[in-house]
C-alpha positions as CSV (number, residue, x, y, z in Angstrom):
1,M,-62.5,8.5,-44.1
2,K,-58.7,8.3,-44.3
3,K,-57.1,5.7,-46.6
4,P,-55.4,2.8,-44.8
5,R,-51.6,2.9,-45.0
6,V,-50.5,-0.3,-46.6
7,L,-47.0,-1.9,-46.7
8,L,-46.5,-4.7,-49.3
9,A,-43.9,-7.5,-48.8
10,D,-43.3,-10.0,-51.6
11,D,-40.2,-11.1,-53.5
12,H,-42.1,-11.3,-56.8
13,T,-41.7,-7.9,-58.4
14,L,-44.5,-8.3,-60.9
15,L,-47.0,-9.2,-58.3
16,L,-45.9,-6.3,-56.1
17,E,-46.4,-3.9,-59.0
18,A,-49.9,-5.4,-59.7
19,F,-50.9,-5.0,-56.1
20,V,-49.7,-1.4,-56.0
21,K,-51.8,-0.6,-59.1
22,L,-54.8,-2.4,-57.6
23,L,-54.7,-0.7,-54.2
24,E,-53.5,2.8,-55.0
25,P,-56.9,4.5,-55.7
26,K,-58.3,3.3,-52.4
27,C,-55.2,2.9,-50.1
28,E,-52.0,4.8,-49.4
29,V,-49.3,2.3,-50.4
30,V,-46.4,3.5,-48.1
31,G,-43.8,1.1,-49.4
32,T,-42.8,-2.3,-50.9
33,V,-40.1,-4.7,-49.8
34,A,-38.8,-8.1,-51.0
35,D,-37.7,-9.9,-47.9
36,G,-38.6,-10.4,-44.3
37,R,-35.7,-8.4,-42.8
38,A,-36.4,-5.4,-45.0
39,L,-40.0,-5.7,-43.9
40,L,-39.1,-5.3,-40.2
41,E,-36.9,-2.3,-41.0
42,A,-39.4,-0.6,-43.2
43,A,-42.4,-1.1,-40.9
44,T,-40.6,0.6,-38.0
45,S,-40.1,3.8,-40.0
46,L,-43.2,3.8,-42.3
47,K,-45.7,2.8,-39.5
48,P,-48.3,1.1,-41.8
49,D,-51.9,0.2,-40.6
50,V,-51.8,-3.0,-42.7
51,V,-48.9,-5.2,-43.8
52,V,-49.7,-7.6,-46.7
53,V,-46.9,-10.2,-46.5
54,D,-46.0,-13.2,-48.6
55,I,-45.3,-16.3,-46.4
56,A,-42.4,-17.6,-48.5
57,M,-39.9,-14.8,-48.5
58,P,-36.1,-15.0,-48.5
59,L,-33.8,-14.2,-45.5
60,L,-36.7,-14.3,-43.1
61,N,-40.1,-15.9,-44.0
62,G,-43.3,-14.0,-43.7
63,L,-44.6,-15.9,-40.7
64,E,-41.4,-15.2,-38.6
65,A,-41.3,-11.6,-39.8
66,G,-45.0,-11.2,-38.9
67,R,-44.4,-12.7,-35.4
68,Q,-41.6,-10.3,-34.7
69,L,-43.6,-7.3,-36.1
70,K,-46.6,-8.0,-33.9
71,K,-44.3,-7.9,-30.8
72,S,-42.9,-4.5,-31.7
73,M,-46.1,-3.1,-33.3
74,P,-49.1,-5.0,-31.8
75,Q,-51.6,-2.6,-33.5
76,V,-50.5,-3.5,-37.0
77,K,-52.8,-5.7,-39.1
78,L,-51.2,-8.6,-40.9
79,I,-52.6,-10.1,-44.1
80,F,-50.7,-13.2,-45.2
81,L,-50.4,-14.3,-48.9
82,T,-49.4,-17.7,-50.1
83,M,-49.7,-20.1,-53.0
84,N,-49.8,-23.0,-50.4
85,E,-53.2,-24.5,-49.8
86,D,-52.2,-26.3,-46.7
87,P,-54.8,-25.6,-43.9
88,D,-52.2,-26.1,-41.2
89,L,-50.4,-23.1,-42.6
90,V,-53.5,-21.0,-42.1
91,A,-53.7,-22.0,-38.5
92,E,-50.0,-21.2,-38.0
93,A,-50.5,-17.8,-39.6
94,F,-53.2,-16.9,-37.1
95,R,-51.1,-18.1,-34.3
96,A,-48.4,-15.7,-35.6
97,G,-50.8,-12.8,-35.3
98,A,-52.6,-12.7,-38.7
99,S,-55.8,-10.8,-39.3
100,G,-56.2,-12.0,-42.8
101,Y,-55.1,-14.9,-45.1
102,L,-55.4,-15.0,-48.9
103,L,-54.3,-17.4,-51.6
104,K,-52.3,-15.6,-54.4
105,S,-54.6,-17.2,-56.9
106,S,-57.6,-15.2,-55.6
107,A,-55.8,-12.2,-54.1
108,A,-56.5,-9.8,-56.9
109,S,-60.3,-10.0,-56.4
110,E,-60.2,-10.3,-52.6
111,L,-57.3,-8.1,-51.4
112,F,-59.1,-4.8,-51.0
113,Q,-62.0,-6.4,-49.2
114,A,-59.6,-8.2,-46.9
115,I,-57.9,-4.8,-46.1
116,Q,-61.3,-3.2,-45.3
117,E,-62.3,-6.1,-43.1
118,V,-59.1,-6.1,-41.0
119,C,-59.1,-2.3,-40.6
120,A,-62.7,-2.7,-39.2
121,G,-61.3,-5.1,-36.6
122,K,-62.5,-8.3,-38.3
123,A,-60.6,-11.3,-39.5
124,Y,-60.6,-12.3,-43.2
125,V,-59.9,-15.7,-44.6
126,T,-60.3,-16.5,-48.2
127,P,-63.5,-18.6,-48.5
128,L,-61.4,-21.2,-50.4
129,M,-59.6,-22.1,-47.1
130,T,-62.1,-21.8,-44.3
131,K,-63.2,-25.4,-43.9
132,G,-59.7,-26.9,-43.9
133,M,-58.5,-24.3,-41.4
134,V,-61.2,-25.2,-38.9
135,D,-60.4,-28.9,-39.3
136,S,-56.7,-28.1,-38.7
137,F,-57.5,-26.1,-35.6
138,M,-59.6,-28.9,-34.2
139,R,-56.9,-31.4,-34.8
140,D,-54.0,-29.4,-33.4
141,P,-55.2,-26.3,-31.4
142,E,-51.8,-25.7,-29.8
143,G,-49.8,-26.0,-33.0
144,R,-47.8,-28.9,-31.7
145,S,-47.2,-30.2,-35.2
146,S,-45.5,-27.0,-36.3
147,S,-42.0,-25.7,-35.7
148,K,-43.3,-24.0,-32.6
149,G,-40.9,-25.8,-30.2
150,L,-38.0,-23.9,-31.8
151,T,-37.0,-20.4,-30.6
152,P,-37.3,-17.4,-33.0
153,R,-33.5,-17.4,-33.4
154,Q,-33.5,-21.1,-34.2
155,R,-36.2,-20.6,-36.9
156,E,-34.1,-17.8,-38.4
157,V,-31.0,-20.0,-38.6
158,L,-33.0,-22.9,-40.0
159,Q,-34.5,-20.8,-42.8
160,L,-31.1,-19.4,-43.8
161,L,-29.5,-22.8,-43.8
162,A,-32.4,-24.2,-45.8
163,E,-32.0,-21.5,-48.4
164,G,-28.5,-22.8,-49.0
165,H,-26.4,-20.2,-47.0
166,S,-23.2,-21.5,-45.4
167,M,-22.8,-21.3,-41.6
168,K,-20.4,-18.4,-42.2
169,E,-22.9,-16.6,-44.4
170,V,-25.7,-17.2,-41.8
171,A,-23.5,-15.7,-39.1
172,A,-22.8,-12.6,-41.2
173,I,-26.6,-12.1,-41.9
174,L,-27.6,-12.5,-38.3
175,N,-24.5,-10.6,-37.0
176,V,-23.4,-13.5,-34.7
177,S,-20.3,-15.8,-34.7
178,P,-20.2,-19.0,-36.9
179,R,-19.9,-20.9,-33.6
180,T,-23.2,-19.5,-32.4
181,V,-24.8,-20.6,-35.7
182,G,-23.3,-24.1,-35.2
183,F,-24.7,-24.2,-31.6
184,H,-28.2,-23.4,-32.8
185,K,-28.0,-25.9,-35.7
186,Y,-26.9,-28.8,-33.5
187,R,-29.3,-27.9,-30.8
188,M,-32.2,-28.0,-33.3
189,M,-31.0,-31.4,-34.6
190,D,-30.9,-32.7,-31.1
191,Q,-34.3,-31.3,-30.2
192,L,-35.9,-32.6,-33.4
193,R,-34.0,-35.9,-33.3
194,L,-32.5,-35.4,-36.7
195,K,-29.2,-36.9,-37.7
196,T,-28.1,-34.9,-40.8
197,T,-28.2,-31.4,-42.2
198,A,-30.2,-32.9,-45.1
199,E,-32.9,-34.1,-42.6
200,L,-32.9,-30.6,-41.0
201,I,-33.5,-29.0,-44.4
202,Q,-36.3,-31.4,-45.2
203,Y,-37.9,-30.6,-41.9
204,A,-37.7,-26.8,-42.8
205,V,-39.4,-27.4,-46.1
206,R,-42.1,-29.7,-44.6
207,H,-43.0,-27.2,-41.9
208,G,-43.2,-24.1,-44.2
209,V,-40.1,-22.5,-42.7
210,V,-38.9,-21.7,-46.3
């Protein structure tokens, strides 16, 4: 049986190295990246079977990168990693196209099992989270409490602003004009009924955008 091709995305170098060591005997680790934009580029050329992705990554968070990846490579399996035990985030990850979801605290013991399960067409959620996730889905099946009302471009702008980039820097990263960034920013504030940039940043943090 051929080894699954795995791409790892996490901005913690030590963790990446540990995962590579853990997986190499049983999987073909085709690459490692440290942010969401690098992940989208690497996945296109490396064509992995499975992407293991940290939710909280710089420049483009794992959820947004995963959403975009599933559009261009629907067959790829996504396993999300996080330190966050919020069950609403699990539900949001599955709406973004996840096949698996692990907490970093238990990832070392569960990661290979999760890869095997998702390659077999099943879903894998760490047992530590299953109950909370079901409760979250029952409460909010459509994901109304998330940042779902925002467009993908708005969520990108929001993350970069929340990471402390100026409007000019955001414009350079996204390859658009500062005026376009300003338009997205004020449109979001209007949509979300927020009055200040600080409130917008708080919103981003509360909804797991950063």
